[in-house]
C-alpha positions in Angstrom: -11.2 -147.5 -161.4 -7.5 -147.0 -160.8 -5.7 -147.0 -157.5 -5.0 -143.3 -157.5 -8.6 -142.5 -158.3 -9.9 -144.6 -155.3 -7.4 -143.0 -153.0 -8.3 -139.6 -154.4 -12.0 -140.0 -153.7 -11.3 -141.5 -150.3 -8.9 -138.7 -149.3 -11.4 -136.0 -150.4 -14.2 -137.8 -148.5 -12.3 -138.2 -145.3 -10.7 -134.8 -145.2 -14.1 -133.2 -146.0 -15.8 -135.2 -143.3 -13.3 -134.1 -140.6 -13.7 -130.4 -141.5 -17.5 -130.7 -141.8 -17.8 -132.4 -138.3 -15.9 -129.4 -136.8 -18.1 -126.9 -138.8 -21.2 -128.8 -137.7 -20.2 -128.5 -134.0 -19.9 -124.7 -134.4 -23.2 -124.3 -136.2 -25.1 -126.5 -133.7 -23.6 -124.7 -130.7 -24.8 -121.3 -132.0 -28.1 -122.4 -133.5 -29.4 -124.3 -130.5 -28.7 -121.3 -128.1 -29.5 -118.3 -130.3 -31.9 -119.7 -132.9 -31.6 -121.1 -136.4 -32.7 -118.4 -138.9 -29.5 -116.2 -138.7 -27.3 -119.2 -138.2 -28.5 -121.0 -141.3 -28.3 -117.8 -143.4 -24.6 -117.5 -142.3 -24.1 -121.2 -143.3 -25.8 -120.5 -146.7 -23.6 -117.4 -147.3 -20.4 -119.2 -146.6 -21.5 -122.1 -148.8 -22.1 -119.7 -151.7 -18.6 -118.2 -151.3 -17.0 -121.7 -151.2 -19.0 -122.8 -154.3 -17.9 -119.7 -156.2 -14.2 -120.4 -155.3 -14.5 -124.0 -156.7 -16.3 -122.7 -159.8 -13.7 -120.0 -160.4 -10.4 -121.9 -159.6 -11.3 -125.3 -161.1 -11.5 -124.2 -164.7 -8.6 -121.7 -164.3 -6.2 -124.5 -163.3 -6.9 -126.5 -166.4 -4.8 -124.1 -168.5 -1.7 -124.8 -166.4 0.6 -127.6 -167.8 0.0 -130.8 -166.0 3.7 -131.3 -165.0 3.9 -127.8 -163.5 0.5 -128.3 -161.8 1.5 -131.6 -160.2 4.8 -130.1 -158.9 3.0 -127.2 -157.3 0.1 -129.2 -156.0 2.4 -131.9 -154.8 4.5 -129.4 -152.8 1.3 -127.8 -151.3 -0.2 -131.2 -150.4 3.1 -132.3 -148.8 3.3 -129.2 -146.6 -0.4 -129.5 -145.7 -0.3 -133.3 -145.2 2.8 -133.2 -143.0 1.0 -130.8 -140.6 -2.0 -133.2 -140.3 0.3 -136.2 -139.9 2.5 -134.5 -137.3 -0.5 -133.6 -135.2 -1.9 -137.1 -135.6 1.5 -138.7 -134.5 1.7 -136.4 -131.5 -1.9 -137.3 -130.5 -1.4 -141.0 -131.0 1.8 -140.9 -128.9 0.2 -138.9 -126.1 2.2 -135.7 -126.5 -0.9 -133.8 -127.7 -4.5 -134.2 -126.4 -7.1 -135.7 -128.7 -9.7 -133.3 -130.1 -12.9 -133.4 -128.0 -15.9 -132.5 -130.1 -18.2 -132.6 -127.1 -16.1 -130.1 -125.2 -15.9 -127.9 -128.3 -19.7 -128.0 -128.5 -20.2 -127.0 -124.9 -17.7 -124.1 -125.3 -19.6 -122.8 -128.4 -22.9 -122.9 -126.5 -21.4 -121.0 -123.5 -19.9 -118.3 -125.7 -23.2 -118.0 -127.7 -25.1 -117.6 -124.4 -22.8 -114.9 -123.1 -22.7 -112.9 -126.3 -24.9 -109.8 -126.6 -27.8 -109.3 -129.0 -27.0 -107.1 -132.0 -29.4 -106.9 -134.9 -28.2 -105.9 -138.4 -30.4 -106.1 -141.5 -32.8 -108.2 -139.5 -30.2 -110.8 -138.5 -28.7 -111.8 -135.1 -25.2 -110.6 -136.1 -23.4 -112.9 -133.7 -25.1 -116.1 -135.0 -24.6 -115.1 -138.6 -21.0 -114.1 -138.2 -19.9 -117.2 -136.1 -21.7 -119.6 -138.5 -20.3 -117.9 -141.6 -16.7 -117.8 -140.3 -16.9 -121.4 -139.0 -18.2 -122.9 -142.2 -16.0 -120.7 -144.4 -12.7 -121.4 -142.5 -13.4 -125.2 -142.3 -14.7 -125.2 -145.9 -11.6 -123.5 -147.3 -9.6 -126.5 -146.4 -12.1 -128.7 -148.1 -11.9 -126.5 -151.2 -8.1 -126.6 -151.2 -8.1 -130.4 -151.0 -10.8 -130.9 -153.6 -9.2 -128.5 -156.1 -5.7 -129.9 -155.4 -6.7 -133.5 -155.7 -9.0 -133.0 -158.7 -6.8 -130.7 -160.7 -3.7 -132.8 -160.4 -5.6 -135.8 -161.7 -8.0 -134.0 -164.0 -10.9 -135.3 -161.9 -12.3 -132.4 -160.0 -15.8 -133.9 -160.4 -14.8 -137.1 -158.6 -13.1 -135.1 -155.8 -16.1 -132.9 -155.5 -18.3 -136.0 -155.3 -16.3 -137.3 -152.4 -16.7 -134.0 -150.6 -20.4 -133.9 -151.4 -20.9 -137.4 -150.0 -19.1 -136.4 -146.8 -21.4 -133.3 -146.5 -24.5 -135.4 -146.9 -23.3 -138.0 -144.4 -22.2 -135.5 -141.7 -25.3 -133.3 -142.0 -27.6 -136.4 -142.0 -25.8 -137.8 -138.9 -26.0 -134.4 -137.2 -29.7 -134.1 -137.8 -30.4 -137.6 -136.5 -28.1 -137.2 -133.5 -29.3 -133.6 -132.8 -25.9 -132.9 -131.3 -22.2 -133.0 -131.9 -20.8 -136.1 -133.5 -18.4 -136.9 -130.7 -18.5 -140.6 -131.5 -16.9 -140.1 -134.9 -13.2 -141.3 -134.7 -12.0 -137.9 -135.8 -8.4 -138.3 -134.7 -8.1 -141.6 -136.5 -9.6 -140.1 -139.6 -7.1 -137.2 -139.4 -4.3 -139.7 -139.2 -5.4 -141.4 -142.4 -6.0 -138.0 -144.1 -2.5 -136.8 -143.1 -1.1 -140.0 -144.5 -2.9 -139.7 -147.8 -2.2 -136.0 -148.3 1.5 -136.6 -147.6 1.7 -139.6 -149.9 -0.1 -137.8 -152.8 2.2 -134.8 -152.2 5.3 -137.0 -152.6 3.9 -138.9 -155.5 2.7 -135.9 -157.6 5.5 -133.6 -156.6 8.0 -136.2 -157.8 6.1 -136.7 -161.0 6.0 -133.0 -161.6 9.8 -132.9 -161.2 10.2 -135.6 -163.9 10.4 -138.8 -161.8 8.9 -141.9 -163.5 7.5 -144.2 -160.8 8.0 -148.0 -161.4 4.6 -149.5 -161.9 3.1 -146.0 -162.4 0.1 -145.5 -160.1 0.7 -148.8 -158.2 3.8 -147.1 -156.8 1.4 -144.8 -154.9 0.5 -147.8 -152.7 4.1 -148.3 -151.9 4.5 -144.6 -150.9 1.4 -144.8 -148.6 2.8 -148.0 -147.0 6.3 -146.6 -146.5 5.1 -143.3 -144.9 2.5 -145.2 -142.9 5.2 -147.5 -141.5 7.5 -144.6 -140.7 4.7 -142.8 -138.9 3.9 -145.9 -136.8 7.6 -146.3 -135.8 7.6 -142.6 -134.8 4.5 -143.1 -132.7 6.0 -146.0 -130.9 9.3 -144.2 -130.3 7.6 -141.2 -129.0 5.4 -143.3 -126.7 8.5 -144.9 -125.2 10.2 -141.5 -124.8 7.1 -140.1 -123.1 6.9 -143.0 -120.7 10.6 -142.8 -119.9 10.0 -139.2 -118.8 7.2 -140.1 -116.4 8.5 -140.2 -112.8 8.6 -143.6 -111.3 6.1 -142.7 -108.6 3.6 -141.5 -111.3 3.8 -144.9 -113.0 3.0 -146.6 -109.8 
């Protein structure tokens, strides 16, 4: 298995796991308070929509020339990855608070408890809508990553397998824990995903523009290492800057 294939599956797996942890928190918060029937129907409806998107877009992208596809996908992944990486750098340097899954779970439960009861077509409309929107919005990012990774390499099946493995792992862990997965190092995973998305974006975007990387796919490791080193330097610089802004009495 080539280097790019390993990183592709890893990126799809980690990115999907992060989004699924957040979707799981929403579903648990609503389901525990208001019941599971309408909540799970909402989850199923969103899953069908997402599966239809993958089934429709995957084959359609195969007719696009690979050079053009990599250029477009590379640009999109670069923009998407830089957003994840920027947030991860800000969290690691202390400028942005870390995402608290337990706090998000409590917030979802409180909102579900306060919401009124409205029945439509035999469903608790609040439970159905919140579960549907939560899974759909988080899942759209998974679909984007799976299709982008898979189409640029001609390996949508492998990217989908990485996402499916993340789904099984997160759902299984959620069932066993019977609560939010607050112990998952979500912010660290987001850092790695941002690094991988940015690296793939640079690599494929340049290939689509006609660049021939020395060593072919092995150059991808160099891109990952370079962007990783730059991000670590940025984290350290921002930490020093933040500490320098703290009043002397606060430090004591």
